[in-house]
Backbone as a ProteinNet text record, in pm:
[ID]
protein_1_A
[PRIMARY]
MTVQTQLQQALASAQSVEASLTQFSLETQNQQAKQTFQQLAQQQKNIVQQLQTRYDQVLQEEPQFNQNQ
[TERTIARY]
86.5	-1.7	89.8	62.2	145.6	109	195	169.3	48.7	32.9	-82.6	-210.7	-213.2	-331.6	-361.8	-259.8	-276.8	-331.5	-278.5	-326	-470.4	-505	-643.1	-737.2	-696.5	-781.1	-795.4	-685.9	-689.3	-777.5	-764.9	-843.4	-993.8	-1027.6	-1167.1	-1225	-1145.4	-1187.3	-1209.3	-1117	-1124.9	-1246.6	-1273.4	-1393.3	-1519.3	-1519.2	-1637.6	-1661.6	-1552.2	-1566.3	-1621.7	-1570.1	-1618.4	-1768	-1809.6	-1952.6	-2037.7	-1991.3	-2064.2	-2082.4	-1974.2	-1979.4	-2072.9	-2070.5	-2161.8	-2304.8	-2329.8	-2465.6	-2512.8	-2427.7	-2463.3	-2498.4	-2425.7	-2453.1	-2589	-2628.8	-2756.1	-2874.5	-2846.3	-2957.8	-2985.6	-2884.8	-2906.4	-2982	-3060.9	-3135.3	-3057.6	-2970.2	-2890.6	-2789.7	-2800.9	-2715.9	-2570.5	-2542.4	-2402.4	-2342.6	-2420.3	-2371.5	-2354.9	-2451.9	-2443	-2317.8	-2285.3	-2164.5	-2041.2	-2041.6	-1925.4	-1904.6	-2013.1	-1999.6	-1956.9	-2003.2	-1963.3	-1811.2	-1767.7	-1621.2	-1536.9	-1582.4	-1511.5	-1511.5	-1627.5	-1631.2	-1535.5	-1521.1	-1427.8	-1286.1	-1250.3	-1118	-1093.7	-1191.5	-1174.3	-1157.9	-1227.9	-1214.5	-1071.5	-1009.5	-871.4	-781.2	-810.6	-732.8	-745.1	-868	-893.9	-812.9	-812	-731.9	-586.1	-534	-393.1	-360.3	-447	-425.6	-429.4	-521.1	-533.2	-405.9	-356	-231.6	-118.5	-109.4	4.6	-15.4	-135.9	-165.3	-120.9	-158.2	-120.8	32.4	98.1	246	306.6	253.2	305.3	289.3	175.3	151	251.3	287.5	387.6	528.3	559	697	716.7	611.6	621.1	529.5	580.4	496.6	442.2	507	452.5	314.6	283.4	154.5	42	72.1	-27.5	-78.8	1	-36.4	-148.5	-161.3	-260.6	-400.5	-409.9	-538.2	-624.1
-116.7	-1.4	123.5	216.6	332.3	438.8	532.4	643	719.2	738.3	806.1	738.5	607.3	526.8	536	525	532.1	668.9	774	908.1	927.7	871	881.3	815.3	693.6	621.1	691.9	746.1	820.4	945	1012.5	1133.4	1100	993.2	951.6	911.6	842	803.6	927.1	1016.3	1137.4	1222.8	1226.8	1301.2	1234.9	1101.4	1026.1	1053.2	1056.3	1086.6	1226.6	1322.3	1458.8	1466.5	1401.8	1397.7	1334.5	1229.3	1160.9	1254.5	1315.4	1402.9	1519.5	1574.5	1682.8	1635.8	1516.8	1460.8	1437.4	1385.3	1362.5	1495.5	1600.1	1728.7	1785.1	1754.7	1801.1	1719.8	1593.4	1504.8	1505.6	1543.2	1533.7	1658.4	1637.7	1745.2	1798.6	1717	1757.7	1862.8	1977.1	2092.6	2069	2002.2	1975.1	1877.1	1772.6	1675.7	1744.4	1830.7	1904.7	1983.4	2054.5	2135.6	2050.9	1939.6	1848.8	1797.2	1752	1698.5	1806	1931.9	2042.4	2070	2067.1	2088	1977.2	1855.7	1741.2	1746.5	1788.7	1801	1907.9	2013.5	2120.7	2071.3	1998.7	1939.6	1844.4	1762.9	1667.6	1737.9	1847	1926.3	1976.5	2014.7	2059.1	1941.2	1825	1705.5	1679.1	1687.3	1668.2	1767.4	1891.3	1994.9	1962	1915.2	1882.1	1758.5	1661.3	1547.7	1590.3	1676.4	1722.5	1798.9	1879.8	1955	1857.3	1756.8	1657.4	1581.9	1543	1475.3	1558.7	1686.6	1777.1	1788.4	1790.8	1799	1671.8	1560.5	1433.6	1431.1	1477.4	1483.5	1576.9	1687.1	1776.8	1720.6	1650.9	1600.1	1470.1	1397	1270.8	1270.2	1328.9	1345.1	1215.4	1102.5	978.2	947.9	999.9	977.5	1044.4	1152.4	1221.3	1137.2	1044.7	958.9	864.3	836.2	741.2	799.8	929.1	991.9	993
1.3	1.5	-0.7	-92.1	-101.9	2.2	23	112	67.7	-62.1	-115.4	-76	-92.5	-59.6	89.8	169.4	315.8	355.3	297.6	328.2	284.5	164.8	116.3	209.5	259.2	352	484	536.5	661.8	645.7	533.6	509.2	505.1	430.7	422.9	558.7	636.5	770.9	862	854.8	939.3	896.4	764.5	721.2	768.1	770.6	815.2	966.9	1042.9	1187.3	1210.3	1130.9	1142	1111.6	1006.7	966.9	1074.4	1130.7	1239.4	1360.1	1402.3	1517.4	1492.6	1371.5	1335.3	1343	1289.7	1290	1433.2	1518.5	1659.3	1725.7	1695.3	1758.8	1711.4	1591.3	1538.9	1594.7	1625.2	1667.8	1817.1	1898.8	2042.4	2093	2194.4	2255.3	2380.7	2428.5	2547.4	2506.7	2568.9	2526.1	2558.9	2669.6	2704.7	2603.3	2570	2469	2335.3	2299.9	2169.7	2163.9	2269.9	2272.2	2258.7	2332.7	2325.4	2183.8	2120.6	1984.4	1886.8	1906.9	1819.6	1836.7	1962.1	1983.2	1922.8	1938.9	1881.6	1730.6	1672.6	1527.2	1478.4	1548.8	1510.6	1518.4	1624.9	1636.8	1521.5	1490.7	1382.9	1245.7	1233	1108.7	1093.8	1206.4	1202	1161.6	1209	1172.7	1021.6	974.4	829.6	747.9	791	717.1	720.6	831.8	842.6	751.9	749.9	662.3	516.3	483.1	344.7	300.8	396	369	343	427.9	409.8	279.9	248.3	122.6	1.7	3.7	-102.2	-115.7	4.6	1.6	-59	-26.2	-82.4	-233.3	-281.5	-425.7	-494.7	-431	-489.3	-483.3	-371.6	-353.7	-433.7	-457.3	-528.3	-651.9	-762.4	-878.8	-933.5	-909.4	-960.1	-901.9	-784.7	-726.8	-803.6	-871.5	-949.8	-1063.9	-1112.7	-1225.6	-1185.6	-1058.9	-1011.6	-989	-1006	-980.4	-1099.9
[MASK]
+++++++++++++++++++++++++++++++++++++++++++++++++++++++++++++++++++++

């Protein structure tokens, strides 16, 4: 498994977690839980952004990965 594939999988997983946390925050009626889920979703969004930045860097540093897209 290439670094590109691993990063793509990690990014997809991180995005899924962010979406789930956001959905939980929308569905709960408990305000404390809602706030917790919103905070966690924001933290996860930051992780997604960091992974995306690293993925973009890998594509620039390793041009052969661009051929696989």
